[in-house]
N, C-alpha and C positions, 0 to 999 in steps of 0.2 A: 555661716554660709553666706555667700554673696548672691543677692537676687537683683536682677536688672529689669526694669520696666522696658518692654520692647517698643513702647510708643515714644517715650521721651528720654529713654536711656538713663534715667535716674537709678543710682545704685543704692541698695539697702544691705546692711550687715545684720543678718537675722540669726538669732541664737538657735542652733540646730536642735537643742533640747526641747524647743517649743513645737517642733515639727515631727510628728510620728508617722505620717503617711508618706509613701514615695512621691506623691504628687498632691498639689493643693492649689486652690484659687487665691490669688493675691490681688489687692487693689492698690494702685500707686497713689500715695497721699498728695502727690504734686499735680498729676493730670487726671486722677480718678479713673485711669484705665484699668479694666479687669483683665487678668491674664493668668495662664497656667504656669506654675513654677514647680520645680522638681528638686527633691532632696538629693544632694550629690551622692553618687555611688563611689564608695571607697574600695579600690582594688586591694585584694589581699596579697600579702607577701608570699612568694613561692620559696619553699625549702628545697634546695637542690642537694642531690647526693654528692656531686662533684662538679661544680660549676666550671672550674678551670678545664677539666677534661671535655665538658660539653661545648665549651667555646673554642677548643682547639680545632685545627684543620684536619686532624687525623680521624680515623675510625668512621669514615663516611662510605667507603667502598662497599658495594653490594647492597646499598639501601636505595630503593627506587620509590618515587612518588608518582602516582597517576593523577594528573591535575589539568584542569581547564575551567576557566570561569564560565564558559558556555555550557549549559546543561544539555542532556540528551545526546551526548557524544560517545557513550559506551565506556565511561570511566570505570564503573563498578564491574561491568562484564570483562573489561580488560584486566583489571586487578585480579579477579577470580580466575579467569581462564589462563592468563599468563602465569599466575602463581602455581596452578595445577600443572601446567606444562613444564615449568622449571622443576617441580617436584618429580615429574615423570622422567626427567633427565637425571634423577638420582640426587638432586639438590634438596637440602633441608630448608624449607621455606616458611616464613612467618608472614601471614597477611594481617595488616593492621587496619581495622575499620576506624577511620578518623573522621567520620561523617555523622552528623546528628541524626540523619534519617536511618542509619544503621542498615542500609540496603545490602551491604556485603555480608553482614551477620545473618540477615534474613535469607539471603541467597544460599547460604550454607545450612539453612534449616534451624538456626538458633534464635531464641528470643529470651527476654528478661535476663540478660547476662550482665556480669560486672563490666564496667567500662573504664576508660582512662580517668573519668571524673572520680570514681570511687577509689581508684588506686592513688590518685593525687590527694584525696581527702581522707585517707585512712580507712576506707571501707574494705580494702584488701591489703594484706601485709606487704605485698610486693607485686610488681607487675607480673613476675613469673607465675605467681599463684593464680592469676587471672587468665592465663593462656589456656586455650582449648585445643587438644589434639584431635583433629577431625578424623573422620573415618577413612580419609584418603592418605595413603602412605606418604610420609615426608612433609605433610602439610599441617600447619598450626594456624590458629586464629586468635588474634587479640580483639575481642568484640567491642561493639558500641551499644549505647542505649540512649533514650531520650534525655538523660541527665547531662549529656555532653554539651547541650546548649548553655548550661550554667558556667562552663569554663570561660566562655567569652565574657560573661557578665562579671565573674569574680576576679579574673586574672589579666584580661587584655589591658595592656599599658603598664603592668607591673614591671619592675626592673628585670631585664633579661628573660622576659616571658617567652621569647621565641625559641629558647634553648631547652625548655622543660621536657619535650618529647625525647630529644636526643639524650638528655641526662638520664631519663628512665630506661631507655633502650640499651645504653652502653653496657650495663652489667650482664645482659643476656645476649648481646650481639654475637658473641663467639659460638653460641649454640647453633646458629643458622648460617647457611650459605647465602641466603637472600632474605631481605626484609622488604615487603612491598606494601606501600601505604596508599589507601584510598582516601581521597580528599573531597570536601564539599565544593560546590560551584560558587564560592564567595571568598572574599578576602577578609579574614579575621584571625582569631587565635589559632584555629585548627590548621588552616592552610599555611599560615606563616610558619608554624612549627614544623609542618611536614616538609616544606621547601628548605628550611634551615637544616633539617636532619638528613635529607637525601643527597646522594651524589648525582644520580640520573633522574631527570624529570621526563616521564613519558607523557606527551600531550596528545590525547586522542582527538581526532578531528574528522567530522563528516566531510564528504566532498559536496558541500552545498555553498550557496552564495555567501552566507554569513561566517563561514569557517575561518577565512583569513583574518577577519576582525577579531574573532575569539583567540586565535593564535597570537596576534599582535598584543592583545591585552595581557595574556599570561607571560609572554616574553618580556614585556616591560616590567612586570612584577618580578620575574626572575632576575632581571638586570639589577633591580634594587636590592634583592636578597644577596646577589653575588657581591655587590659593593659593601653591604652592611654586615651580614651574618654568615654567609656561606660562599667563599670565593671558589670553592671546588665544584659548584653546581654546573651540570651540563644538561641542556634541553634537547630532546629529540621528538619529532612529530610523527605520530602514527595515524595513518589514514584508516578510518573505520567506516562500517556500514556502506561500503562502496558498491554501487549498482553498475555492474559491467555492461548492462544493456542500455544504460542511460548516457546519451551524448553529453548532457550537462555534467554528469559525474566525471566523465572522461576529461572534459575541458577544464573543470576546476581542479582535478587531480594534476593535470599538466601544469596549470598555473601555480599551484602550491609547490610543485617540484622546482619551478623556476624561482619563486619568491624565497624559498627556504632551502636552496641547494646546499647539500652537505649536512642538513639537519633532519632529513626524512628517512625513516626506516625503509629498507627495501621491501619488507613484508607489508602487504595490504590486507586488511580484514574486510571481507565481502559481506554483503547483506545475507543473513541466514535466519529464517524463521525459527530454527531449532533453538537458537539462543533464548528467545522469549519463552518457548515451551519448557526449556530446562529451568529457567528462572521460576516458573510456576511450581515446578516440582522441587525447588530448593537444591539444585545441584549444578556443577559445572557442565558445560555443553558436551564435552567428550565423554562424560560419564552417562549422559542421557543418550547420546548417539555417537558411536565411535567413528562414524564416517562424516560427521558434521564438517562442512566446508570451512566455516569460520573456526571451529575447534582445531582443525588441522593447521590452519593458518596461525593460530596462537602458538601451536607447537613450533612452527617455523620461526615465529618471532622470538621464542625462547632460545632457539638455536642461534639466531642472529645475534642476540645479546651475548650468548656464550662464545660467539666467534666460530661456530660450526659451519660446515659447507652449506651453501644455499642451493636451491633447485637448479640454478643456472651454472652451478659448478664453482662459483666464487666462494671464498672464505675470508671474511673480514677479521680484523683483530677483535678480540672480545671487547664489548662496550663497557661491561663491568665484569669483575671476577679475575 
C-alpha cells in the first residue's frame, strides 16, 4: 500500500500485512510529521446473473424511482402513496426500499427484514424470496434494513456496480405492472443503481426557496446517468407539500412551472397533516383516511401516470405503461 505524507508529499510503499487496523498513526521519516493513514478498502467483485441483459436499453418500462438529493421533500410518502394508488387501479406494484434508513419499510409496519444486502451476499436464495406481500391488495414490498449501508463500502467502484439492482430485478420484473424505488438523499451506490434501473424519475419538490436548487442538482446527476448508463431515463417534477394559502408557495410554484416547463406533473400534492398521522400508524394515508386531500391527489397522480382523464377533462398519453 502507498502512504503519502500530507506535509512533504513523501511516498512510502508499506507492506499491507504489517497493518491490521483500518487506520493508524504514521510518522514521516523525512519531515517527522505525524499523520493519520488508512488501510485501503478493496471493493468486492459483483456476481451478475446476466450482465449483458442488465446493460441493455430494454426492460426499463414501468420502473419508477423517487429521487431528490434534498431531504424532507416527501420522497418516501410519494413512493408509498403512489404505489398504493397504482395498486388500487388494479396494477400489481412492487415497492423497493433502497434507502439505508428503511423509512418505507417502517411506514408499512415492517422491521428486521431481509434487504438487498442479504440478497446480494447470499443471505437469501433470491430476491423473490425476500419479497413481502403486504396486507394491501396488489402491493408488494422489497424491504430495507441497516445493513444496506455496507453496500456502498463493499461495492462502490466495482466494475459495473451501477447495474446490480437492475440485474436482480429483471428475473421478477414480469410479475409486476410497476416497480417503484425509494432512494436516499445522497449520491452513492444506492441512488446510482436506482437511476440506472428506472425509466421514469419522479422528483418530489416542495414549493420553497431552495427547491429549484435541489431540482437542478438531481437533473445534473440524471444527465450524467443518461450519458453513461441509462439513455432511456426521463425526469418529471412533482410539487409536494403545497400550501395553497401561502403567497410564497404560489409564487415559487409559478416559478418552477416556468423553469421546468414540460417536466412538471399536472397533479400537485398539498399539505395534509393526515400523512404524518398515517406514518405514525404505519399505513398509507388513504388507508388511514379515505378522504385525505393528499391521498386523493396521489390517486390523481397515478391516473396521470397511466394517462387517464384529469379533473379538468384532459387526458395525456401514459407516462409509463
